[in-house]
All heavy atoms as an XYZ file, in Angstrom:
937
protein
N     -32.990     31.117     -6.771
C     -32.045     32.002     -7.423
C     -32.018     31.635     -8.907
O     -31.913     30.473     -9.269
C     -30.656     31.839     -6.802
C     -29.594     32.597     -7.528
S     -27.868     32.389     -6.985
C     -27.927     32.270     -5.253
N     -32.086     32.645     -9.734
C     -32.010     32.399    -11.169
C     -30.558     32.209    -11.600
O     -29.629     32.631    -10.906
C     -32.593     33.580    -11.968
O     -31.771     34.730    -11.766
C     -34.036     33.874    -11.550
N     -30.381     31.602    -12.739
C     -29.032     31.413    -13.280
C     -28.365     32.763    -13.537
O     -27.188     32.949    -13.273
C     -29.082     30.585    -14.552
C     -27.700     30.397    -15.152
C     -27.708     29.383    -16.279
N     -26.388     29.242    -16.807
C     -25.531     28.301    -16.452
N     -25.879     27.417    -15.543
N     -24.343     28.242    -16.995
N     -29.141     33.708    -14.055
C     -28.593     35.032    -14.358
C     -28.096     35.714    -13.080
O     -27.034     36.330    -13.069
C     -29.636     35.905    -15.054
C     -29.997     35.451    -16.450
C     -30.963     34.262    -16.481
O     -31.645     33.990    -15.457
O     -30.991     33.576    -17.527
N     -28.873     35.599    -12.003
C     -28.472     36.204    -10.732
C     -27.224     35.508    -10.180
O     -26.293     36.163     -9.705
C     -29.621     36.131     -9.720
C     -29.301     36.774     -8.395
C     -29.141     38.148     -8.302
C     -29.143     36.000     -7.253
C     -28.834     38.744     -7.082
C     -28.830     36.583     -6.035
C     -28.684     37.958     -5.953
O     -28.370     38.552     -4.750
N     -27.190     34.181    -10.270
C     -26.016     33.429     -9.825
C     -24.778     33.799    -10.626
O     -23.695     33.970    -10.060
N     -24.937     33.940    -11.936
C     -23.809     34.348    -12.786
C     -23.320     35.740    -12.408
O     -22.113     36.001    -12.375
C     -24.202     34.314    -14.260
C     -24.338     32.907    -14.811
O     -23.878     31.944    -14.150
O     -24.918     32.769    -15.911
N     -24.247     36.647    -12.107
C     -23.871     38.013    -11.714
C     -23.104     37.998    -10.392
O     -22.113     38.724    -10.231
C     -25.114     38.895    -11.610
N     -23.548     37.176     -9.439
C     -22.831     37.062     -8.163
C     -21.427     36.497     -8.367
O     -20.464     36.980     -7.763
C     -23.605     36.170     -7.190
C     -24.841     36.762     -6.547
C     -25.548     35.702     -5.700
C     -24.493     37.970     -5.701
N     -21.310     35.493     -9.214
C     -20.010     34.894     -9.494
C     -19.070     35.918    -10.127
O     -17.908     36.026     -9.737
C     -20.170     33.675    -10.401
C     -18.877     32.969    -10.798
C     -18.138     32.434     -9.574
C     -19.184     31.837    -11.779
N     -19.569     36.690    -11.092
C     -18.739     37.728    -11.723
C     -18.290     38.762    -10.703
O     -17.128     39.177    -10.690
C     -19.501     38.414    -12.859
C     -19.468     37.657    -14.169
C     -20.006     38.478    -15.328
N     -21.377     38.922    -15.135
C     -22.457     38.185    -15.388
N     -22.325     36.959    -15.845
N     -23.657     38.673    -15.191
N     -19.185     39.153     -9.817
C     -18.850     40.143     -8.787
C     -17.765     39.602     -7.857
O     -16.764     40.278     -7.586
C     -20.092     40.507     -7.972
C     -19.834     41.464     -6.845
C     -21.112     41.728     -6.039
C     -20.791     42.475     -4.791
N     -21.145     41.780     -3.589
N     -17.949     38.383     -7.370
C     -16.975     37.785     -6.450
C     -15.629     37.542     -7.129
O     -14.575     37.718     -6.520
C     -17.519     36.479     -5.865
C     -18.658     36.707     -4.883
O     -18.863     37.856     -4.457
O     -19.339     35.728     -4.540
N     -15.661     37.134     -8.398
C     -14.421     36.919     -9.134
C     -13.692     38.237     -9.340
O     -12.468     38.309     -9.189
C     -14.708     36.243    -10.488
O     -15.395     35.013    -10.250
C     -13.437     35.961    -11.259
N     -14.426     39.281     -9.665
C     -13.821     40.606     -9.841
C     -13.176     41.076     -8.543
O     -12.063     41.617     -8.552
C     -14.871     41.619    -10.324
O     -15.374     41.185    -11.596
C     -14.282     43.015    -10.464
N     -13.834     40.848     -7.420
C     -13.255     41.221     -6.125
C     -11.971     40.443     -5.861
O     -10.984     41.005     -5.382
C     -14.259     40.997     -4.999
C     -15.432     41.967     -4.947
C     -16.446     41.531     -3.884
C     -14.957     43.380     -4.673
N     -11.957     39.157     -6.178
C     -10.750     38.342     -5.988
C      -9.618     38.859     -6.874
O      -8.465     38.940     -6.436
C     -11.045     36.869     -6.286
N      -9.926     39.248     -8.103
C      -8.911     39.811     -8.995
C      -8.325     41.089     -8.405
O      -7.111     41.303     -8.441
C      -9.509     40.106    -10.365
C      -9.835     38.878    -11.171
C     -10.549     39.193    -12.475
O     -10.881     40.379    -12.740
O     -10.791     38.248    -13.240
N      -9.187     41.951     -7.868
C      -8.727     43.212     -7.275
C      -7.824     42.962     -6.070
O      -6.838     43.677     -5.868
C      -9.921     44.083     -6.887
C     -10.726     44.651     -8.051
C     -11.996     45.341     -7.541
C      -9.888     45.604     -8.889
N      -8.150     41.951     -5.259
C      -7.311     41.620     -4.104
C      -5.928     41.180     -4.570
O      -4.910     41.616     -4.020
C      -7.986     40.534     -3.229
C      -7.015     39.973     -2.204
C      -9.217     41.107     -2.534
N      -5.871     40.333     -5.584
C      -4.576     39.891     -6.107
C      -3.786     41.101     -6.597
O      -2.613     41.276     -6.254
C      -4.749     38.852     -7.241
C      -3.426     38.563     -7.928
C      -5.369     37.564     -6.696
N      -4.415     41.950     -7.388
C      -3.729     43.124     -7.933
C      -3.249     44.065     -6.830
O      -2.192     44.680     -6.958
C      -4.643     43.868     -8.895
C      -4.882     43.113    -10.178
C      -5.866     43.844    -11.068
C      -6.189     43.043    -12.313
N      -7.134     43.754    -13.184
N      -4.007     44.158     -5.754
C      -3.639     45.053     -4.648
C      -2.396     44.558     -3.906
O      -1.557     45.351     -3.486
C      -4.802     45.194     -3.668
C      -4.470     46.033     -2.457
C      -5.633     46.125     -1.499
C      -5.218     46.930     -0.272
N      -6.271     46.992      0.719
N      -2.282     43.262     -3.715
C      -1.240     42.714     -2.839
C       0.010     42.219     -3.555
O       1.013     41.944     -2.894
C      -1.821     41.614     -1.951
C      -2.783     42.147     -0.944
N      -2.372     42.828      0.178
C      -4.141     42.154     -0.916
C      -3.433     43.215      0.869
N      -4.506     42.806      0.218
N      -0.036     42.118     -4.865
C       1.146     41.716     -5.623
C       1.768     42.983     -6.202
O       1.087     43.786     -6.835
C       0.783     40.718     -6.744
C       2.010     40.339     -7.557
C       0.133     39.470     -6.149
N       3.064     43.159     -5.978
C       3.761     44.357     -6.460
C       3.552     44.550     -7.955
O       3.512     43.575     -8.711
C       5.270     44.260     -6.207
C       5.623     44.433     -4.758
O       4.866     44.973     -3.969
N       6.804     43.966     -4.393
N       3.486     45.800     -8.367
C       3.325     46.117     -9.783
C       4.512     45.654    -10.611
O       4.391     45.478    -11.821
C       3.105     47.613     -9.957
N       5.655     45.442     -9.987
C       6.844     44.989    -10.723
C       6.891     43.474    -10.879
O       7.716     42.956    -11.622
C       8.136     45.455    -10.019
O       8.133     44.959     -8.686
C       8.232     46.973    -10.013
N       6.025     42.769    -10.172
C       5.983     41.308    -10.271
C       5.278     40.920    -11.567
O       4.188     41.395    -11.848
C       5.245     40.704     -9.064
O       5.945     41.052     -7.880
C       5.150     39.197     -9.177
N       5.914     40.070    -12.337
C       5.342     39.612    -13.605
C       4.742     38.220    -13.392
O       5.417     37.306    -12.930
C       6.423     39.540    -14.707
C       7.110     40.894    -14.871
C       5.828     39.055    -16.012
C       6.216     42.009    -15.356
N       3.461     38.108    -13.727
C       2.767     36.825    -13.644
C       2.258     36.456    -15.026
O       1.811     37.331    -15.776
C       1.556     36.921    -12.711
C       1.794     37.252    -11.250
C       0.461     37.429    -10.533
C       2.614     36.182    -10.580
N       2.294     35.171    -15.347
C       1.610     34.761    -16.573
C       0.132     34.562    -16.239
O      -0.278     34.630    -15.076
C       2.273     33.527    -17.209
C       2.082     32.248    -16.425
O       1.024     31.972    -15.856
N       3.128     31.429    -16.394
N      -0.677     34.350    -17.263
C      -2.119     34.254    -17.053
C      -2.477     33.095    -16.129
O      -3.375     33.219    -15.291
C      -2.858     34.109    -18.387
C      -4.362     34.241    -18.254
C      -4.798     35.628    -17.799
O      -4.407     36.620    -18.398
N      -5.599     35.707    -16.742
N      -1.777     31.965    -16.230
C      -2.071     30.827    -15.354
C      -1.741     31.144    -13.901
O      -2.480     30.742    -12.991
C      -1.305     29.587    -15.811
C      -1.877     29.002    -17.082
O      -3.033     29.198    -17.408
N      -1.043     28.287    -17.822
N      -0.644     31.846    -13.661
C      -0.291     32.235    -12.296
C      -1.354     33.160    -11.722
O      -1.798     32.985    -10.579
C       1.081     32.902    -12.276
C       2.206     31.947    -12.570
C       3.516     32.636    -12.846
O       3.565     33.726    -13.418
N       4.612     31.999    -12.438
N      -1.760     34.140    -12.503
C      -2.805     35.055    -12.062
C      -4.102     34.309    -11.781
O      -4.736     34.503    -10.743
C      -3.029     36.144    -13.122
C      -4.076     37.150    -12.740
C      -3.818     38.106    -11.775
C      -5.312     37.149    -13.354
C      -4.784     39.044    -11.412
C      -6.282     38.075    -13.006
C      -6.014     39.022    -12.032
N      -4.495     33.422    -12.687
C      -5.732     32.665    -12.515
C      -5.686     31.784    -11.264
O      -6.685     31.682    -10.537
C      -6.016     31.813    -13.748
C      -6.364     32.648    -14.972
O      -6.606     33.869    -14.843
O      -6.365     32.077    -16.086
N      -4.544     31.157    -11.003
C      -4.403     30.327     -9.806
C      -4.556     31.171     -8.540
O      -5.215     30.751     -7.581
C      -3.055     29.610     -9.806
N      -3.961     32.363     -8.544
C      -4.066     33.245     -7.377
C      -5.484     33.764     -7.193
O      -5.961     33.892     -6.063
C      -3.080     34.406     -7.504
C      -1.612     34.014     -7.442
C      -0.732     35.221     -7.774
C      -1.243     33.437     -6.084
N      -6.181     34.033     -8.286
C      -7.580     34.474     -8.190
C      -8.441     33.342     -7.638
O      -9.291     33.567     -6.766
C      -8.108     34.978     -9.546
C      -9.614     35.192     -9.511
C      -7.401     36.282     -9.937
N      -8.213     32.121     -8.101
C      -8.954     30.972     -7.580
C      -8.724     30.808     -6.083
O      -9.673     30.622     -5.309
C      -8.533     29.700     -8.321
O      -9.140     28.563     -7.746
N      -7.465     30.881     -5.675
C      -7.112     30.770     -4.256
C      -7.782     31.869     -3.442
O      -8.379     31.607     -2.397
C      -5.594     30.830     -4.101
C      -5.029     30.804     -2.685
C      -5.328     29.478     -2.013
C      -3.532     31.084     -2.713
N      -7.703     33.092     -3.933
C      -8.288     34.238     -3.230
C      -9.801     34.137     -3.186
O     -10.429     34.439     -2.169
C      -7.859     35.554     -3.905
O      -6.428     35.600     -3.947
C      -8.382     36.758     -3.165
N     -10.413     33.717     -4.283
C     -11.864     33.532     -4.344
C     -12.311     32.562     -3.256
O     -13.318     32.770     -2.599
C     -12.261     33.010     -5.728
C     -13.723     32.758     -5.898
C     -14.574     33.768     -6.287
C     -14.256     31.492     -5.683
C     -15.941     33.538     -6.449
C     -15.613     31.249     -5.843
C     -16.457     32.285     -6.227
N     -11.519     31.514     -3.047
C     -11.872     30.475     -2.087
C     -11.549     30.847     -0.645
O     -12.262     30.448      0.272
C     -11.175     29.171     -2.471
C     -11.585     28.006     -1.611
O     -10.758     27.427     -0.929
N     -12.857     27.649     -1.619
N     -10.468     31.608     -0.429
C     -10.019     31.855      0.944
C     -10.148     33.303      1.400
O     -10.133     33.574      2.586
C      -8.534     31.463      1.105
O      -7.756     32.276      0.240
C      -8.316     30.003      0.784
N     -10.201     34.242      0.471
C     -10.242     35.657      0.829
C      -8.849     36.264      0.886
O      -7.860     35.605      0.569
N      -8.789     37.511      1.295
C      -7.517     38.243      1.285
C      -6.507     37.694      2.278
O      -5.329     38.052      2.233
C      -7.738     39.730      1.525
C      -8.151     40.064      2.934
C      -7.190     40.339      3.912
C      -9.480     40.094      3.302
C      -7.555     40.620      5.210
C      -9.856     40.386      4.595
C      -8.895     40.652      5.539
O      -9.259     40.928      6.826
N      -6.905     36.809      3.161
C      -5.989     36.256      4.164
C      -4.832     35.494      3.527
O      -3.840     35.237      4.195
C      -6.736     35.346      5.132
N      -4.909     35.172      2.253
C      -3.773     34.521      1.601
C      -2.606     35.478      1.454
O      -1.467     35.058      1.294
C      -4.127     33.915      0.225
C      -5.186     32.852      0.361
C      -4.527     34.964     -0.771
N      -2.880     36.784      1.553
C      -1.842     37.794      1.364
C      -1.425     38.492      2.649
O      -0.307     38.972      2.758
C      -2.299     38.847      0.355
C      -2.498     38.287     -1.018
C      -3.758     38.087     -1.535
C      -1.403     37.943     -1.797
C      -3.934     37.557     -2.800
C      -1.571     37.409     -3.067
C      -2.841     37.220     -3.564
N      -2.334     38.578      3.625
C      -2.052     39.344      4.844
C      -2.424     38.509      6.063
O      -3.544     38.005      6.169
C      -2.856     40.667      4.862
C      -2.557     41.466      6.109
C      -2.557     41.498      3.620
N      -1.469     38.372      6.998
C      -1.715     37.670      8.259
C      -2.600     38.516      9.170
O      -2.780     39.711      8.943
C      -0.388     37.386      8.970
C       0.442     36.346      8.248
O      -0.066     35.304      7.860
N       1.718     36.644      8.072
N      -3.102     37.906     10.213
C      -3.935     38.616     11.177
C      -3.255     39.812     11.811
O      -3.897     40.784     12.186
N      -1.928     39.779     11.909
C      -1.189     40.903     12.499
C      -0.781     41.936     11.444
O       0.052     42.793     11.692
C       0.043     40.400     13.261
C       1.075     39.738     12.364
O       0.844     39.624     11.135
O       2.120     39.322     12.886
N      -1.365     41.828     10.251
C      -1.129     42.744      9.115
C       0.206     42.528      8.412
O       0.575     43.278      7.529
C      -1.243     44.221      9.534
C      -2.501     44.581     10.264
C      -3.661     44.723      9.333
C      -4.816     45.324     10.127
N      -6.079     45.025      9.685
N       0.972     41.516      8.816
C       2.227     41.226      8.129
C       1.932     40.408      6.871
O       0.882     39.781      6.744
C       3.183     40.467      9.046
O       2.647     39.197      9.368
N       2.848     40.433      5.939
C       2.682     39.673      4.701
C       2.804     38.177      4.964
O       3.589     37.741      5.792
C       3.747     40.075      3.681
C       3.530     41.475      3.109
O       2.400     41.997      3.219
O       4.486     42.039      2.552
N       2.035     37.391      4.234
C       2.128     35.934      4.317
C       3.338     35.457      3.515
O       3.937     36.207      2.744
C       0.863     35.267      3.747
O       0.766     35.592      2.356
C      -0.392     35.698      4.492
N       3.671     34.185      3.684
C       4.759     33.583      2.901
C       4.484     33.725      1.409
O       5.411     33.960      0.621
C       4.930     32.103      3.251
C       5.432     31.857      4.630
N       6.676     32.248      5.043
C       4.852     31.254      5.696
C       6.851     31.913      6.305
N       5.742     31.311      6.729
N       3.221     33.588      1.017
C       2.855     33.719     -0.389
C       3.172     35.122     -0.904
O       3.789     35.283     -1.954
C       1.372     33.385     -0.587
C       0.834     33.560     -2.005
C       1.554     32.645     -2.986
C      -0.664     33.302     -2.023
N       2.764     36.131     -0.165
C       3.004     37.518     -0.581
C       4.490     37.809     -0.680
O       4.958     38.412     -1.657
C       2.348     38.504      0.404
O       0.967     38.181      0.532
C       2.489     39.937     -0.056
N       5.247     37.381      0.319
C       6.691     37.611      0.321
C       7.334     36.940     -0.889
O       8.161     37.541     -1.590
C       7.322     37.125      1.639
C       6.823     38.008      2.802
C       8.837     37.116      1.561
C       7.094     37.424      4.173
N       6.951     35.701     -1.164
C       7.523     34.979     -2.305
C       7.157     35.661     -3.625
O       8.020     35.851     -4.494
C       7.048     33.530     -2.302
N       5.897     36.025     -3.782
C       5.472     36.683     -5.023
C       6.217     37.991     -5.235
O       6.710     38.270     -6.333
C       3.968     36.948     -5.002
C       3.063     35.744     -5.175
C       1.635     36.104     -4.814
C       3.153     35.218     -6.602
N       6.286     38.798     -4.189
C       6.862     40.125     -4.338
C       8.383     40.125     -4.404
O       8.987     41.122     -4.775
C       6.336     41.065     -3.254
C       4.863     41.366     -3.479
O       4.372     41.297     -4.590
N       4.159     41.668     -2.418
N       8.993     38.981     -4.102
C      10.432     38.832     -4.340
C      10.660     38.032     -5.625
O      11.787     37.679     -5.938
C      11.116     38.165     -3.151
O      10.638     36.849     -2.986
N       9.573     37.752     -6.343
C       9.578     37.029     -7.611
C      10.174     35.629     -7.488
O      10.787     35.114     -8.417
C      10.241     37.868     -8.701
C       9.482     39.165     -8.899
C       9.904     39.961    -10.099
O      10.214     39.408    -11.141
N       9.901     41.275     -9.959
N       9.966     35.009     -6.328
C      10.392     33.640     -6.096
C       9.188     32.735     -6.383
O       8.467     32.322     -5.474
C      10.887     33.479     -4.660
C      11.456     32.100     -4.398
O      11.236     31.161     -5.160
N      12.187     31.973     -3.300
N       8.969     32.449     -7.654
C       7.766     31.730     -8.061
C       7.714     30.289     -7.553
O       6.631     29.823     -7.188
C       7.588     31.796     -9.579
C       7.372     33.213    -10.089
S       6.091     34.090     -9.137
C       6.228     35.711     -9.839
N       8.829     29.541     -7.476
C       8.729     28.200     -6.882
C       8.256     28.252     -5.419
O       7.429     27.436     -4.999
C      10.149     27.647     -6.998
C      10.741     28.375     -8.162
C      10.163     29.769     -8.076
N       8.754     29.215     -4.657
C       8.311     29.347     -3.256
C       6.855     29.783     -3.191
O       6.102     29.338     -2.314
C       9.205     30.341     -2.511
N       6.439     30.645     -4.108
C       5.035     31.072     -4.143
C       4.130     29.875     -4.442
O       3.086     29.699     -3.803
C       4.836     32.168     -5.184
N       4.544     29.045     -5.395
C       3.757     27.849     -5.726
C       3.625     26.941     -4.508
O       2.542     26.432     -4.216
C       4.407     27.104     -6.892
N       4.717     26.750     -3.784
C       4.674     25.910     -2.581
C       3.820     26.544     -1.485
O       3.146     25.835     -0.737
C       6.084     25.648     -2.064
C       6.875     24.725     -2.984
O       6.261     24.039     -3.836
O       8.111     24.688     -2.846
N       3.830     27.875     -1.397
C       3.048     28.559     -0.363
C       1.546     28.380     -0.583
O       0.770     28.419      0.373
C       3.416     30.037     -0.314
N       1.132     28.182     -1.814
C      -0.284     27.936     -2.095
C      -0.771     26.727     -1.299
O      -1.905     26.704     -0.801
C      -0.505     27.741     -3.609
C      -0.317     29.079     -4.340
C      -1.884     27.149     -3.902
C      -0.283     28.958     -5.859
N       0.099     25.742     -1.140
C      -0.284     24.497     -0.451
C      -0.564     24.696      1.033
O      -1.185     23.836      1.664
C       0.818     23.447     -0.632
C       1.124     23.043     -2.069
C       2.312     22.094     -2.103
C      -0.097     22.430     -2.738
N      -0.129     25.829      1.598
C      -0.316     26.071      3.036
C      -1.774     26.342      3.411
O      -2.142     26.203      4.578
C       0.551     27.252      3.482
C       2.059     27.090      3.313
C       2.771     28.393      3.652
C       2.567     25.941      4.175
N      -2.589     26.711      2.445
C      -3.973     27.105      2.725
C      -4.906     25.908      2.551
O      -5.809     25.908      1.723
C      -4.360     28.283      1.820
C      -3.489     29.476      2.043
C      -2.368     29.692      1.257
C      -3.761     30.358      3.073
C      -1.538     30.783      1.485
C      -2.938     31.450      3.306
C      -1.824     31.660      2.519
N      -4.673     24.887      3.394
C      -5.404     23.625      3.255
C      -6.179     23.242      4.519
O      -6.511     22.089      4.703
C      -4.437     22.502      2.875
C      -3.392     22.245      3.941
O      -3.377     22.891      4.976
N      -2.506     21.294      3.685
N      -6.448     24.230      5.363
C      -7.137     23.951      6.632
C      -8.564     24.501      6.617
O      -8.820     25.563      6.060
C      -6.389     24.577      7.806
C      -5.115     23.883      8.126
N      -3.989     23.961      7.322
C      -4.781     23.075      9.159
C      -3.026     23.249      7.863
N      -3.478     22.692      8.975
N      -9.445     23.776      7.266
C     -10.815     24.223      7.524
C     -11.120     23.887      8.974
O     -10.866     22.757      9.411
C     -11.799     23.536      6.590
N     -11.579     24.863      9.700
C     -11.870     24.671     11.127
C     -10.660     24.120     11.880
O     -10.786     23.258     12.751
C     -13.079     23.753     11.324
C     -14.358     24.343     10.752
O     -14.546     25.573     10.865
O     -15.158     23.573     10.183
N      -9.462     24.593     11.514
C      -8.242     24.209     12.216
C      -7.684     22.844     11.862
O      -6.709     22.401     12.455
N      -8.306     22.164     10.903
C      -7.859     20.825     10.522
C      -7.571     20.776      9.030
O      -8.209     21.471      8.234
C      -8.938     19.788     10.850
C      -9.264     19.695     12.317
C     -10.372     18.698     12.559
C     -10.735     18.683     14.042
N     -11.889     17.847     14.310
N      -6.604     19.925      8.663
C      -6.321     19.726      7.248
C      -7.539     19.098      6.585
O      -8.108     18.126      7.090
C      -5.077     18.829      7.047
C      -4.883     18.481      5.579
C      -3.837     19.521      7.598
N      -7.959     19.694      5.483
C      -9.105     19.204      4.723
C      -8.618     18.529      3.453
O      -7.893     19.132      2.660
C     -10.019     20.384      4.355
O     -10.896     20.037      3.304
N      -9.005     17.275      3.247
C      -8.593     16.554      2.044
C      -9.048     17.276      0.781
O      -8.323     17.315     -0.214
C      -9.116     15.124      2.056
C      -8.430     14.276      3.093
O      -7.290     14.539      3.469
N      -9.115     13.257      3.574
N     -10.234     17.852      0.822
C     -10.732     18.596     -0.326
C      -9.876     19.815     -0.627
O      -9.592     20.118     -1.788
N      -9.445     20.509      0.438
C      -8.594     21.681      0.230
C      -7.184     21.284     -0.185
O      -6.533     21.999     -0.958
C      -8.564     22.559      1.480
C      -9.882     23.266      1.805
C      -9.747     24.074      3.085
C     -10.338     24.138      0.655
N      -6.708     20.152      0.292
C      -5.404     19.652     -0.159
C      -5.453     19.433     -1.675
O      -4.555     19.839     -2.415
C      -5.007     18.361      0.585
C      -3.823     17.683     -0.073
C      -4.721     18.658      2.048
N      -6.520     18.814     -2.147
C      -6.689     18.562     -3.582
C      -6.803     19.876     -4.353
O      -6.120     20.088     -5.362
C      -7.928     17.702     -3.836
C      -8.145     17.370     -5.307
C      -9.491     16.697     -5.566
N     -10.629     17.417     -5.031
C     -11.151     18.519     -5.564
N     -10.628     19.051     -6.639
N     -12.196     19.102     -5.013
N      -7.645     20.780     -3.862
C      -7.847     22.061     -4.552
C      -6.556     22.872     -4.610
O      -6.208     23.431     -5.652
C      -8.947     22.855     -3.850
C      -9.258     24.164     -4.547
C     -10.412     24.885     -3.889
N     -10.688     26.102     -4.614
C     -11.888     26.554     -4.863
N     -12.944     25.890     -4.453
N     -12.052     27.689     -5.524
N      -5.843     22.956     -3.487
C      -4.575     23.704     -3.478
C      -3.559     23.068     -4.423
O      -2.792     23.761     -5.088
C      -3.990     23.783     -2.072
C      -4.844     24.527     -1.044
C      -4.992     26.019     -1.310
N      -6.164     26.354     -2.081
C      -7.404     26.560     -1.568
N      -7.626     26.479     -0.289
N      -8.400     26.876     -2.377
N      -3.554     21.739     -4.497
C      -2.663     21.057     -5.427
C      -2.979     21.423     -6.869
O      -2.066     21.634     -7.681
N      -4.257     21.509     -7.195
C      -4.663     21.897     -8.551
C      -4.283     23.354     -8.838
O      -3.818     23.671     -9.943
C      -6.162     21.677     -8.731
C      -6.542     20.212     -8.756
C      -8.038     19.973     -8.732
O      -8.816     20.959     -8.679
O      -8.442     18.801     -8.768
N      -4.466     24.236     -7.849
C      -4.080     25.639     -8.039
C      -2.565     25.763     -8.200
O      -2.090     26.547     -9.030
C      -4.589     26.491     -6.875
C      -6.094     26.647     -6.879
C      -6.679     27.095     -5.565
O      -6.006     26.982     -4.507
O      -7.843     27.540     -5.563
N      -1.823     24.980     -7.437
C      -0.362     25.002     -7.557
C       0.057     24.544     -8.944
O       0.946     25.139     -9.570
C       0.271     24.123     -6.484
C       1.797     24.110     -6.532
C       2.374     23.208     -5.422
N       3.821     23.222     -5.462
C       4.553     22.448     -6.258
N       3.962     21.578     -7.080
N       5.870     22.530     -6.238
N      -0.551     23.464     -9.431
C      -0.225     22.969    -10.770
C      -0.531     24.016    -11.839
O       0.262     24.216    -12.758
C      -0.984     21.672    -11.070
C      -0.485     20.481    -10.274
S       1.227     20.038    -10.645
C       1.066     19.526    -12.327
N      -1.666     24.690    -11.723
C      -1.998     25.754    -12.664
C      -0.967     26.875    -12.580
O      -0.490     27.380    -13.603
C      -3.403     26.302    -12.385
C      -3.854     27.465    -13.271
C      -3.872     27.069    -14.750
C      -5.233     27.953    -12.820
N      -0.590     27.249    -11.359
C       0.404     28.309    -11.148
C       1.721     27.967    -11.839
O       2.388     28.832    -12.396
C       0.624     28.519     -9.650
C       1.492     29.701     -9.315
C       0.943     30.961     -9.131
C       2.866     29.556     -9.166
C       1.741     32.051     -8.821
C       3.677     30.632     -8.854
C       3.106     31.893     -8.686
N       2.098     26.694    -11.808
C       3.368     26.256    -12.383
C       3.299     25.958    -13.884
O       4.325     25.698    -14.513
C       3.875     25.011    -11.645
C       4.296     25.237    -10.200
C       4.567     23.915     -9.505
C       5.499     26.168    -10.118
N       2.110     26.010    -14.468
C       1.938     25.708    -15.886
C       2.232     26.945    -16.722
O       1.609     27.989    -16.527
C       0.493     25.233    -16.164
O       0.227     24.079    -15.367
C       0.293     24.910    -17.628
N       3.194     26.837    -17.645
C       3.482     27.993    -18.507
C       2.254     28.368    -19.333
O       1.522     27.492    -19.804
C       4.608     27.496    -19.412
C       5.191     26.313    -18.710
C       4.073     25.707    -17.923
N       2.034     29.655    -19.473
C       0.918     30.138    -20.285
C       1.344     30.157    -21.746
O       2.476     30.500    -22.063
C       0.502     31.530    -19.840
N       0.439     29.761    -22.603
C       0.698     29.808    -24.030
C      -0.203     30.878    -24.610
O      -1.422     30.788    -24.552
C       0.395     28.441    -24.698
C       0.616     28.513    -26.194
C       1.228     27.352    -24.065
N       0.434     31.942    -25.095
C      -0.329     33.025    -25.704
C       0.585     33.790    -26.635
O       1.796     33.586    -26.631
C      -0.938     33.937    -24.651
C       0.072     34.658    -23.758
C      -0.578     35.447    -22.664
C      -1.297     36.631    -23.237
N      -1.881     37.501    -22.263
N       0.033     34.684    -27.383
C       0.832     35.528    -28.258
C       1.718     36.431    -27.426
O       1.360     36.826    -26.323
C      -0.076     36.373    -29.147
C      -0.881     35.524    -30.105
O      -0.463     34.428    -30.460
N      -2.029     36.016    -30.501
N       2.869     36.765    -27.924
C       3.772     37.661    -27.209
C       4.554     36.918    -26.146
O       4.842     35.740    -26.260
N       4.838     37.607    -25.058
C       5.716     37.067    -24.025
C       5.054     36.033    -23.135
O       5.719     35.273    -22.465
C       6.250     38.203    -23.152
O       5.191     38.744    -22.379
N       3.727     36.028    -23.087
C       3.036     35.111    -22.189
C       3.009     35.587    -20.759
O       2.535     34.906    -19.876
N       3.507     36.787    -20.496
C       3.530     37.340    -19.152
C       2.861     38.699    -19.138
O       2.861     39.416    -20.127
C       4.962     37.484    -18.648
O       5.566     36.218    -18.582
N       2.304     39.035    -18.007
C       1.613     40.308    -17.849
C       2.120     41.017    -16.611
O       2.244     40.401    -15.568
C       0.104     40.072    -17.670
C      -0.612     39.295    -18.768
C      -1.995     38.882    -18.290
C      -0.712     40.131    -20.014
N       2.402     42.326    -16.695
C       2.683     43.051    -15.459
C       1.427     43.028    -14.590
O       0.322     42.932    -15.094
C       3.010     44.466    -15.915
C       2.941     44.471    -17.389
C       2.422     43.146    -17.857
N       1.608     43.103    -13.291
C       0.485     42.955    -12.368
C      -0.639     43.937    -12.677
O      -1.801     43.627    -12.525
C       0.957     43.053    -10.898
C       1.316     44.457    -10.503
C      -0.098     42.490     -9.980
N      -0.343     45.136    -13.121
C      -1.399     46.105    -13.362
C      -2.175     45.810    -14.641
O      -3.190     46.442    -14.905
C      -0.855     47.529    -13.384
C       0.261     47.724    -14.390
O       0.702     46.774    -15.034
N       0.724     48.943    -14.517
N      -1.729     44.849    -15.438
C      -2.450     44.463    -16.645
C      -3.030     43.059    -16.548
O      -3.546     42.537    -17.523
C      -1.526     44.503    -17.865
C      -1.144     45.904    -18.245
O      -1.886     46.838    -17.903
O      -0.076     46.072    -18.866
N      -2.932     42.423    -15.385
C      -3.391     41.045    -15.255
C      -4.871     40.929    -15.568
O      -5.654     41.807    -15.294
C      -3.116     40.541    -13.850
C      -1.683     40.299    -13.614
C      -1.543     39.602    -12.292
C      -0.129     39.582    -11.884
N       0.216     40.546    -10.934
N      -5.207     39.787    -16.094
C      -6.595     39.497    -16.351
C      -7.052     39.946    -17.724
O      -8.205     39.788    -18.069
N      -6.156     40.487    -18.523
C      -6.545     40.892    -19.864
C      -6.007     39.890    -20.856
O      -4.998     39.249    -20.632
C      -5.982     42.298    -20.204
O      -4.565     42.229    -20.170
C      -6.508     43.339    -19.258
N      -6.684     39.768    -21.941
C      -6.220     38.890    -23.016
C      -5.786     39.777    -24.162
O      -6.582     40.161    -24.999
C      -7.328     37.944    -23.476
C      -7.639     36.884    -22.447
O      -6.711     36.514    -21.698
O      -8.787     36.439    -22.389
N      -4.513     40.135    -24.159
C      -3.984     40.988    -25.237
C      -3.509     40.156    -26.386
O      -3.018     39.126    -26.261
C      -2.827     41.840    -24.708
C      -3.309     42.811    -23.664
O      -4.455     43.228    -23.692
N      -2.433     43.171    -22.751
């Protein structure tokens, strides 16, 4: 695989993860860039299951985000730490890093927050 092809695959998969986040987070929910990036990282790694349970009900993460309970949403990120039904030390570490990013205030011009339908842009 060439580097260019690998980069194209990464861009495609990242774009899909961004679309999943935008689809499942209410348009009225305001996320800063770090929160959005943490959710994209989580989604990229786990898929849409972070937002929807097998029975089509919302996950704890989705409920927390859409009720704008950001501390609960940050804690819900930590729930996605299993591989093959067992807690994975690597996933515990990764989820901890995503949680820390989610909780880190974004520093940017303006309010530092983006409505969900504008996430992923650098205005």
